[in-house]
C-alpha positions as CSV (number, residue, x, y, z in Angstrom):
1,X,-78.5,-47.9,-6.8
2,X,-75.1,-49.7,-8.4
3,X,-74.2,-52.3,-6.0
4,X,-70.5,-53.9,-6.5
5,X,-70.3,-57.7,-4.9
6,X,-67.1,-59.8,-4.5
7,X,-68.3,-62.6,-5.2
8,X,-66.0,-63.7,-7.7
9,X,-63.4,-61.9,-10.1
10,X,-65.8,-62.3,-12.8
11,X,-68.5,-60.7,-11.8
12,X,-66.1,-57.9,-10.8
13,X,-64.5,-58.1,-14.6
14,X,-67.9,-57.9,-15.7
15,X,-69.0,-54.7,-14.5
16,X,-66.2,-52.6,-14.8
17,X,-65.2,-53.7,-18.9
18,X,-67.3,-53.0,-21.8
19,X,-70.5,-54.0,-22.5
20,X,-69.4,-57.7,-24.1
21,X,-69.9,-61.0,-23.6
22,X,-68.1,-62.7,-20.6
23,X,-66.0,-65.3,-21.6
24,X,-65.8,-64.3,-25.1
25,X,-63.0,-63.6,-27.3
26,X,-63.7,-59.7,-27.2
27,X,-63.2,-59.6,-23.7
28,X,-60.5,-61.9,-23.4
29,X,-58.5,-59.6,-25.9
30,X,-59.4,-56.0,-23.6
31,X,-58.1,-57.7,-20.6
32,X,-54.9,-58.7,-22.2
33,X,-54.4,-55.4,-22.8
34,X,-55.0,-55.5,-27.4
35,X,-54.8,-52.0,-29.3
36,X,-58.1,-49.6,-28.7
37,X,-58.6,-50.4,-33.0
38,X,-59.1,-54.4,-32.2
39,X,-61.3,-54.3,-29.1
40,X,-63.4,-51.8,-30.1
41,X,-62.5,-49.7,-26.9
42,X,-63.1,-46.4,-26.6
43,X,-59.7,-43.9,-26.5
44,X,-59.7,-40.3,-25.5
45,X,-57.2,-38.0,-28.0
46,X,-54.0,-37.6,-26.1
47,X,-53.1,-33.7,-25.5
48,X,-50.6,-32.9,-27.7
49,X,-48.0,-30.3,-26.5
50,X,-45.3,-29.1,-29.2
51,X,-42.1,-28.5,-26.6
52,X,-43.0,-29.6,-23.2
53,X,-39.6,-28.2,-21.9
54,X,-40.9,-24.5,-22.7
55,X,-44.7,-25.5,-21.5
56,X,-43.1,-26.4,-18.2
57,X,-40.9,-23.1,-18.4
58,X,-44.0,-20.9,-18.6
59,X,-45.7,-22.6,-14.5
60,X,-44.8,-20.1,-12.3
61,X,-43.3,-20.8,-8.4
62,X,-46.0,-20.4,-5.9
63,X,-44.4,-22.1,-2.9
64,X,-40.9,-21.5,-1.8
65,X,-38.4,-23.7,-0.7
66,X,-37.4,-24.2,3.2
67,X,-34.0,-25.3,2.7
68,X,-33.0,-25.5,6.5
69,X,-35.9,-28.0,7.0
70,X,-35.6,-30.2,9.1
71,X,-33.0,-29.8,11.7
72,X,-29.3,-31.1,10.5
73,X,-29.2,-33.2,13.6
74,X,-32.4,-35.7,11.3
75,X,-30.7,-39.1,10.5
76,X,-33.0,-40.4,7.3
77,X,-32.6,-43.3,5.9
78,X,-35.1,-43.4,2.3
79,X,-38.3,-42.2,2.7
80,X,-41.3,-43.6,1.4
81,X,-44.0,-41.5,3.4
82,X,-44.9,-38.3,5.0
83,X,-48.5,-37.4,6.4
84,X,-49.6,-35.1,10.0
85,X,-50.6,-36.4,12.8
86,X,-54.1,-34.9,14.5
87,X,-51.5,-32.1,16.7
88,X,-50.0,-30.9,13.3
89,X,-46.8,-32.3,13.3
90,X,-45.1,-34.2,10.2
91,X,-44.7,-37.8,10.5
92,X,-42.4,-39.4,7.9
93,X,-41.8,-43.0,7.5
94,X,-38.3,-44.4,6.3
95,X,-36.1,-47.5,5.4
96,X,-33.3,-46.4,7.8
97,X,-30.3,-49.1,6.1
98,X,-32.9,-51.0,3.8
99,X,-32.5,-50.7,-0.1
100,X,-35.1,-51.9,-2.3
101,X,-33.0,-53.4,-5.7
102,X,-33.0,-56.2,-8.0
103,X,-32.2,-58.7,-5.5
104,X,-34.8,-57.8,-2.8
105,X,-37.7,-60.3,-3.9
106,X,-37.8,-63.1,-6.4
107,X,-39.6,-63.4,-9.2
108,X,-42.5,-64.7,-6.7
109,X,-42.6,-61.3,-5.1
110,X,-41.1,-63.3,-2.0
111,X,-38.7,-61.1,0.5
112,X,-35.6,-62.5,-0.2
113,X,-33.4,-60.9,2.9
114,X,-35.2,-62.0,5.9
115,X,-31.9,-63.0,7.1
116,X,-31.6,-59.3,8.0
117,X,-34.2,-59.3,10.8
118,X,-36.5,-56.6,11.1
119,X,-35.1,-52.9,10.4
120,X,-33.4,-52.5,14.0
121,X,-33.9,-48.4,14.3
122,X,-36.6,-46.3,14.7
123,X,-38.8,-46.1,11.2
124,X,-41.4,-43.7,11.9
125,X,-40.7,-39.9,13.3
126,X,-42.5,-37.4,14.6
127,X,-41.3,-34.1,13.4
128,X,-42.1,-30.4,14.6
129,X,-43.4,-28.4,11.7
130,X,-41.4,-25.4,12.4
131,X,-38.0,-26.7,13.6
132,X,-38.1,-29.9,12.0
133,X,-36.4,-31.5,15.3
134,X,-37.5,-35.3,16.3
135,X,-40.4,-35.1,18.9
136,X,-40.9,-38.6,19.1
137,X,-40.3,-42.0,16.9
138,X,-41.2,-45.4,17.3
139,X,-41.1,-48.5,15.2
140,X,-37.8,-50.4,15.8
141,X,-37.8,-54.4,15.0
142,X,-41.3,-54.4,13.4
143,X,-40.7,-53.5,9.8
144,X,-38.3,-55.2,6.5
145,X,-39.4,-52.9,4.0
146,X,-41.5,-49.4,4.7
147,X,-44.0,-48.2,2.7
148,X,-46.9,-46.2,3.2
149,X,-48.3,-44.6,6.2
150,X,-51.3,-42.5,6.3
151,X,-52.9,-41.0,10.2
152,X,-56.3,-41.3,10.3
153,X,-59.0,-38.6,12.2
154,X,-58.3,-40.6,15.4
155,X,-54.7,-40.6,15.3
156,X,-54.3,-44.4,14.5
157,X,-51.2,-45.0,12.1
158,X,-51.7,-46.8,9.4
159,X,-48.5,-48.1,7.3
160,X,-47.8,-50.7,4.9
161,X,-44.7,-52.9,4.6
162,X,-44.0,-54.4,1.1
163,X,-41.7,-56.9,2.5
164,X,-44.4,-58.4,4.7
165,X,-47.0,-57.9,2.1
166,X,-49.0,-56.9,5.3
167,X,-51.2,-53.9,6.3
168,X,-51.0,-52.5,9.8
169,X,-53.0,-49.9,12.4
170,X,-51.0,-48.7,15.3
171,X,-52.8,-46.5,18.0
172,X,-51.5,-42.7,18.1
173,X,-47.4,-42.8,18.2
174,X,-47.2,-46.4,18.3
175,X,-48.3,-47.0,21.7
176,X,-45.9,-49.6,22.4
177,X,-45.2,-51.3,19.2
178,X,-48.2,-53.3,19.2
179,X,-50.8,-53.1,16.1
180,X,-54.6,-52.8,17.1
181,X,-54.9,-54.5,13.7
182,X,-53.3,-56.6,10.9
183,X,-54.1,-57.3,7.6
184,X,-52.3,-60.2,5.3
185,X,-49.9,-62.9,6.0
186,X,-46.6,-62.4,6.6
187,X,-44.1,-62.9,4.1
188,X,-46.5,-64.3,1.9
189,X,-48.0,-62.3,-1.1
190,X,-51.4,-63.3,-2.4
191,X,-54.5,-62.4,-4.5
192,X,-57.2,-63.5,-2.0
193,X,-59.4,-62.0,0.3
194,X,-56.6,-62.2,3.4
195,X,-53.9,-61.6,1.4
196,X,-52.1,-58.8,-0.7
197,X,-48.9,-58.8,-2.8
198,X,-46.8,-55.3,-1.9
199,X,-49.3,-53.2,-0.6
200,X,-48.7,-49.4,-1.3
201,X,-50.7,-47.4,0.7
202,X,-54.0,-46.6,2.9
203,X,-56.6,-43.9,3.3
204,X,-59.5,-43.8,6.0
205,X,-62.9,-42.5,5.9
206,X,-64.0,-40.7,9.6
207,X,-66.9,-43.4,10.1
208,X,-63.2,-45.6,10.2
209,X,-64.3,-47.7,6.7
210,X,-60.3,-47.8,5.3
211,X,-59.4,-48.5,1.4
212,X,-55.6,-50.3,0.9
213,X,-53.7,-50.0,-2.2
214,X,-52.7,-53.4,-3.2
215,X,-50.3,-52.6,-4.9
216,X,-47.3,-53.6,-6.8
217,X,-48.5,-57.0,-8.2
218,X,-52.6,-56.9,-7.9
219,X,-53.2,-54.2,-9.3
220,X,-56.5,-53.1,-7.3
221,X,-57.9,-51.0,-4.7
222,X,-59.7,-53.0,-1.7
223,X,-62.5,-51.2,0.9
224,X,-62.7,-52.5,4.4
225,X,-65.4,-51.9,7.5
226,X,-63.7,-50.3,10.3
227,X,-63.3,-53.9,11.5
228,X,-61.3,-54.8,8.9
229,X,-63.9,-56.9,7.2
230,X,-64.0,-56.6,3.1
231,X,-66.8,-54.8,1.3
232,X,-65.5,-54.5,-2.2
233,X,-63.0,-54.4,-4.5
234,X,-61.8,-53.0,-8.4
235,X,-58.8,-52.8,-10.4
236,X,-57.2,-54.2,-13.3
237,X,-53.4,-54.2,-14.2
238,X,-52.6,-52.7,-17.4
239,X,-49.0,-53.7,-17.4
240,X,-49.1,-56.0,-20.2
241,X,-50.1,-55.6,-23.7
242,X,-50.6,-53.0,-25.7
243,X,-49.7,-49.1,-24.2
244,X,-52.4,-47.0,-24.6
245,X,-51.7,-43.3,-24.8
246,X,-54.7,-43.1,-22.1
247,X,-55.1,-45.9,-20.0
248,X,-58.8,-47.3,-19.9
249,X,-60.9,-46.4,-16.7
250,X,-60.5,-48.9,-13.5
251,X,-57.0,-49.7,-15.1
252,X,-54.4,-49.7,-12.6
253,X,-50.4,-49.7,-13.8
254,X,-49.4,-49.7,-9.8
255,X,-51.8,-48.1,-7.5
256,X,-49.1,-46.1,-5.6
257,X,-50.6,-43.4,-3.2
258,X,-54.3,-42.4,-1.9
259,X,-56.0,-39.4,-0.8
260,X,-59.5,-38.6,0.1
261,X,-61.8,-35.3,-1.4
262,X,-64.0,-35.6,1.6
263,X,-66.4,-32.8,-0.1
264,X,-67.1,-34.8,-3.0
265,X,-66.8,-38.4,-1.3
266,X,-64.0,-39.2,-3.7
267,X,-61.0,-41.7,-3.0
268,X,-58.2,-40.5,-5.3
269,X,-55.4,-43.0,-6.5
270,X,-51.9,-42.3,-8.0
271,X,-51.9,-44.6,-11.1
272,X,-48.4,-44.8,-10.8
273,X,-47.3,-45.8,-14.6
274,X,-50.0,-44.8,-16.0
275,X,-49.1,-41.0,-15.2
276,X,-52.2,-40.0,-13.8
277,X,-54.8,-39.8,-10.9
278,X,-58.2,-41.9,-10.8
279,X,-60.9,-40.5,-8.7
280,X,-63.8,-42.7,-7.3
281,X,-66.9,-42.7,-5.4
282,X,-65.9,-43.2,-1.9
283,X,-69.2,-45.5,-0.9
284,X,-69.3,-47.9,-3.8
285,X,-66.0,-47.5,-5.9
286,X,-67.5,-46.4,-9.0
287,X,-65.6,-44.3,-11.7
288,X,-65.7,-40.5,-11.4
289,X,-63.0,-38.8,-12.9
290,X,-58.9,-38.7,-14.0
291,X,-56.7,-36.5,-14.1
292,X,-53.5,-36.6,-16.3
293,X,-51.3,-33.8,-17.9
294,X,-48.6,-34.2,-20.4
295,X,-46.3,-32.0,-18.5
296,X,-46.1,-34.2,-15.8
297,X,-45.2,-37.2,-18.1
298,X,-46.0,-41.0,-17.6
299,X,-45.1,-41.1,-14.0
300,X,-47.1,-40.1,-11.3
301,X,-45.7,-41.6,-7.8
302,X,-48.5,-39.1,-5.4
303,X,-50.9,-36.9,-4.7
304,X,-52.8,-35.0,-2.1
305,X,-55.6,-32.9,-1.9
306,X,-56.1,-29.7,-0.3
307,X,-59.3,-27.8,0.0
308,X,-57.8,-24.7,-0.6
309,X,-58.5,-22.2,-3.9
310,X,-61.5,-24.3,-4.8
311,X,-60.0,-27.8,-4.6
312,X,-56.2,-28.5,-5.6
313,X,-54.1,-31.6,-6.1
314,X,-50.3,-31.4,-5.1
315,X,-48.6,-34.3,-7.0
316,X,-45.2,-35.2,-7.7
317,X,-44.1,-37.2,-10.5
318,X,-40.9,-39.4,-11.4
319,X,-37.9,-39.6,-14.1
320,X,-38.5,-41.0,-16.9
321,X,-36.4,-43.5,-19.5
322,X,-37.7,-41.1,-22.7
323,X,-35.8,-38.4,-21.5
324,X,-34.5,-36.4,-24.7
325,X,-36.1,-38.6,-27.5
326,X,-38.8,-35.4,-28.7
327,X,-40.1,-32.3,-27.0
328,X,-43.1,-34.2,-26.7
329,X,-41.6,-36.6,-24.0
330,X,-39.4,-34.2,-22.6
331,X,-39.6,-34.8,-18.5
332,X,-38.5,-32.9,-15.6
333,X,-39.5,-34.2,-12.0
334,X,-41.5,-31.7,-9.9
335,X,-44.3,-31.1,-7.7
336,X,-47.0,-29.8,-9.1
337,X,-50.5,-27.8,-8.1
338,X,-53.3,-28.8,-10.3
339,X,-56.8,-27.6,-9.8
340,X,-59.4,-30.1,-9.4
341,X,-62.1,-27.7,-11.3
342,X,-60.3,-26.8,-14.1
343,X,-57.8,-30.2,-14.6
344,X,-55.1,-27.4,-15.0
345,X,-51.6,-27.0,-13.7
346,X,-51.4,-23.8,-12.1
347,X,-47.8,-24.2,-10.5
348,X,-44.8,-26.6,-10.0
349,X,-42.3,-26.2,-7.2
350,X,-38.9,-28.1,-6.4
351,X,-35.8,-27.6,-4.2
352,X,-34.6,-24.6,-4.6
353,X,-36.6,-24.1,-7.6
354,X,-34.8,-27.1,-9.6
355,X,-35.9,-30.6,-10.0
356,X,-36.1,-33.3,-7.1
357,X,-34.7,-36.9,-8.1
358,X,-37.1,-39.7,-6.5
359,X,-39.6,-38.1,-4.7
360,X,-42.2,-40.9,-3.6
361,X,-44.9,-39.2,-1.3
362,X,-46.6,-35.8,-0.7
363,X,-48.5,-34.7,1.9
364,X,-50.1,-30.8,2.2
365,X,-51.6,-28.8,5.3
366,X,-55.5,-28.6,4.9
367,X,-55.6,-24.4,4.0
368,X,-52.7,-25.9,1.8
369,X,-50.3,-23.5,3.1
370,X,-47.3,-26.1,3.5
371,X,-46.1,-28.9,1.4
372,X,-43.6,-31.9,2.4
373,X,-42.4,-34.0,-0.1
374,X,-40.6,-37.2,0.9
375,X,-37.8,-38.4,-1.3
376,X,-36.2,-42.1,-2.1
377,X,-32.8,-40.6,-3.2
378,X,-31.2,-37.9,-1.9
379,X,-32.7,-39.7,1.5
380,X,-34.4,-36.5,2.9
381,X,-37.9,-34.6,3.8
382,X,-38.2,-31.6,2.0
383,X,-40.2,-28.7,2.9
384,X,-42.3,-25.7,1.3
385,X,-44.9,-22.4,2.2
386,X,-46.8,-21.0,0.2
387,X,-45.2,-17.4,-0.8
388,X,-47.0,-15.4,1.0
389,X,-46.1,-16.7,4.4
390,X,-42.6,-17.1,3.3
391,X,-40.1,-15.2,5.0
392,X,-37.7,-12.9,3.0
393,X,-34.9,-14.8,3.7
394,X,-35.8,-17.6,2.7
395,X,-36.8,-16.5,-0.9
396,X,-33.3,-15.7,-1.3
397,X,-31.0,-18.2,0.6
398,X,-30.2,-21.3,-1.7
399,X,-28.0,-24.3,-0.7
400,X,-25.3,-25.0,-3.2
401,X,-24.2,-28.2,-3.4
402,X,-20.8,-27.2,-5.4
403,X,-17.2,-25.3,-4.3
404,X,-19.5,-22.3,-3.6
405,X,-21.6,-23.5,-0.7
406,X,-19.2,-22.2,1.7
407,X,-19.9,-19.1,0.5
408,X,-21.9,-16.3,2.6
409,X,-25.5,-16.5,2.7
410,X,-26.8,-13.5,4.1
411,X,-27.6,-11.6,1.1
412,X,-31.5,-11.2,0.7
413,X,-31.9,-9.9,-3.1
414,X,-29.2,-9.8,-5.8
415,X,-31.4,-6.8,-7.3
416,X,-29.3,-4.6,-4.5
417,X,-25.8,-6.1,-4.8
418,X,-23.7,-6.5,-8.3
419,X,-24.0,-9.4,-9.8
420,X,-21.2,-12.7,-9.3
421,X,-20.4,-12.2,-13.1
422,X,-19.9,-8.9,-12.4
423,X,-17.6,-9.2,-9.9
424,X,-15.5,-11.7,-11.2
425,X,-15.0,-9.7,-14.4
426,X,-14.1,-6.4,-12.3
427,X,-11.4,-8.6,-9.8
428,X,-10.2,-10.6,-13.2
429,X,-10.0,-6.4,-14.7
430,X,-7.9,-5.6,-10.8
431,X,-5.8,-8.2,-10.9
432,X,-4.5,-8.4,-14.0
433,X,-3.8,-4.7,-14.3
434,X,-1.9,-5.2,-10.7
435,X,0.0,-8.2,-11.9
436,X,0.9,-5.7,-15.5
437,X,2.0,-2.9,-12.9
438,X,4.1,-5.3,-10.4
439,X,5.9,-7.1,-13.6
440,X,6.6,-3.6,-15.4
441,X,8.4,-2.6,-12.0
442,X,10.6,-6.0,-11.8
443,X,11.2,-5.8,-15.6
444,X,12.2,-2.2,-15.6
445,X,14.3,-3.1,-12.3
446,X,16.1,-5.9,-13.8
447,X,16.6,-4.1,-16.9
448,X,18.1,-1.4,-15.7
449,X,20.2,-3.7,-13.6
450,X,21.3,-5.2,-17.1
451,X,19.9,-8.6,-16.1
452,X,17.3,-8.5,-19.5
453,X,19.1,-8.6,-22.6
454,X,17.3,-7.1,-25.4
455,X,14.8,-9.4,-27.5
456,X,13.0,-11.0,-24.5
457,X,10.5,-11.3,-26.9
458,X,12.1,-14.7,-28.2
459,X,12.1,-15.8,-24.4
460,X,8.9,-18.0,-23.1
461,X,8.0,-17.7,-19.6
462,X,6.8,-21.0,-17.6
463,X,3.2,-20.2,-17.2
464,X,2.3,-18.9,-20.9
465,X,0.9,-21.8,-23.3
466,X,2.4,-21.5,-26.9
467,X,-0.7,-20.1,-28.1
468,X,-1.4,-18.1,-25.2
469,X,-3.3,-18.3,-22.2
470,X,-6.8,-19.5,-22.8
471,X,-8.9,-20.3,-19.5
472,X,-10.4,-23.2,-21.2
473,X,-7.2,-24.8,-22.5
474,X,-6.4,-24.9,-18.7
475,X,-9.8,-27.0,-18.0
476,X,-9.4,-29.3,-20.6
477,X,-5.9,-30.5,-19.1
478,X,-5.8,-34.1,-17.9
479,X,-6.8,-34.4,-14.9
480,X,-9.2,-31.5,-15.2
481,X,-12.9,-31.2,-15.8
482,X,-15.5,-29.0,-17.0
483,X,-18.1,-28.0,-13.8
484,X,-21.5,-27.6,-15.0
485,X,-23.5,-25.9,-12.1
486,X,-26.3,-26.7,-13.8
487,X,-26.1,-30.1,-14.8
488,X,-24.7,-31.2,-11.1
489,X,-24.7,-35.1,-11.1
490,X,-27.7,-35.2,-13.4
491,X,-26.6,-37.9,-15.8
492,X,-25.5,-40.4,-13.0
493,X,-28.6,-39.7,-10.8
494,X,-30.5,-40.3,-14.0
495,X,-28.5,-43.6,-14.6
496,X,-29.0,-44.7,-10.9
497,X,-31.9,-43.1,-9.5
498,X,-34.3,-44.4,-12.6
499,X,-33.3,-47.3,-11.4
500,X,-33.8,-47.2,-7.6
501,X,-37.2,-45.7,-8.6
502,X,-38.6,-48.7,-10.4
503,X,-38.1,-50.5,-6.7
504,X,-40.2,-47.5,-4.7
């Protein structure tokens, strides 16, 4: 049985790197992340996809968006995490009015906005799963920059705060806002046994032992006993140096989220900037498997496990900076369903079958029937239900962020009604016929009265353009811009929200 000790960093490195002499030049090159050829590191062939956009279009959608959830009176800031309490309520962690931008931390990862004090409003909300109404809330005057939230089998709530560099355990529903366990030193980042640097997530075993993903700086996972004593840790930072097609195992570029696979005794981590999920044995931290797909892209923000359908991972990715460079680097931001048996994507989902902008976390019910996605921008929580359970109305009614939002939402299927295009054409034809008839009557009456001279073709009315009427000409006038219903604010969002997602 392999035992991993926490005696020193060097011994940990010796275990996780290939078998080379400790302190050798080859080992130093590997840690720096040089090319595989130089370091003699075995690389897996990257799966080539001819056209990612085409392959994405082939994925079906097995989950239906619930666009009227949550209730309209739920006001949210950037939603960073979502989980379930033992009663089945949806519990979310949000930042209220706080925004993480380039000025939030200095180069030493020290939080720069302590003068603002903790967030004054409730940061943890418990939502009723059917109506989306707030059942309970807590977390006032406790947190500075919320990040991860998870709930253990005893209903204790575990959260991470990247500004405080701390991990907290709270009794069920917050219990007065006093943590029963606190790890890390407030506002002091570090890499020692008792310090973290922007920790991201927590996962708790049935026996009370727990894992912490630490996180943005240290790129490691730590295991603790129920009492908070460190048992082991593993992980190396793959941010610097050569960019691997498939990063070496046990290396992380931000371990961003954690999920447990109890049936296999696995802990899985979202290796965010490597675009993959790495899974490890929960009892000793050794590597088990990894999951990656080119359709997901190079950024994978979170995943959640359900035993449904033989074991599935619900995954959310994020926007990249390579959009449009080549078909292989095409990127769309969706939720994905991945089979753990075949490691293949079986489905995708998104708001109204469209894309997300900046999803940050995902949770799925044990039966796989409902999925919830936390999003930073727009600041909201999304709900999806399996199509076998969706109400007929929710299959067709969609929110439209445009002028047409005020149109009727009572139709249940376009199959039984004329399409919008057909109605538009028919309306224009009727309008033209009616206008022509009225105009003919007016002209005949005026001609009869002698008001129109012969040669009226030489006259031009104010509504006629010299080259004749063209709808495109009207839209191209100064002060008007063609409205691309499909594009929406995509270009602006790619410039703004991609930047925002760096500070997630």
